[in-house]
C-alpha positions in Angstrom: 260.6 34.6 48.3 259.2 34.5 51.8 257.0 37.2 53.3 259.8 38.0 55.7 262.3 38.5 52.9 259.9 40.5 50.8 259.1 42.8 53.7 262.7 43.2 54.7 263.8 44.1 51.2 260.9 46.6 50.9 261.8 48.3 54.1 265.5 48.5 53.0 264.4 50.1 49.7 262.1 52.6 51.5 264.8 53.7 54.0 267.5 53.8 51.2 265.2 56.1 49.1 264.5 58.3 52.0 268.2 58.5 52.9 269.0 59.6 49.4 266.4 62.4 49.7 267.7 63.7 53.0 271.3 63.6 51.7 270.2 65.8 48.8 268.5 68.2 51.3 271.7 68.2 53.4 269.8 67.2 56.5 272.7 65.8 58.6 270.5 64.7 61.5 268.1 62.8 59.3 271.1 61.2 57.4 272.5 60.0 60.7 269.1 58.5 61.9 268.3 56.9 58.6 271.9 55.5 58.2 271.5 53.8 61.5 268.1 52.4 60.6 269.5 51.1 57.3 272.6 49.6 59.0 270.3 47.7 61.3 268.1 46.4 58.4 271.2 45.4 56.4 272.6 43.6 59.5 269.3 41.7 59.8 269.4 40.8 56.1 273.0 39.5 56.5 272.0 37.4 59.6 269.2 35.7 57.6 271.1 35.3 54.3 269.0 37.8 52.4 270.8 39.2 49.4 270.5 43.0 49.0 271.0 44.8 45.7 274.3 46.4 45.2 274.6 50.1 46.0 272.2 50.2 48.9 273.2 53.0 51.3 275.7 54.6 49.0 275.2 58.3 48.0 273.6 58.6 44.6 276.9 59.5 42.9 278.7 56.4 44.3 276.3 53.7 43.0 277.7 53.4 39.5 
């Protein structure tokens, strides 16, 4: 795994975890901001053929 891929996946995981926390806190503004950030990271991953684990970006109760 390249350094680029590793860093991208780490950033996706960080933003996804933070997004789950702000969803639980019902912080709508933070959800909007982090959702946009996550969308951008996922777009970059797609453009570079980086596979992302299933369930990223989904609310906690929708990952099953």
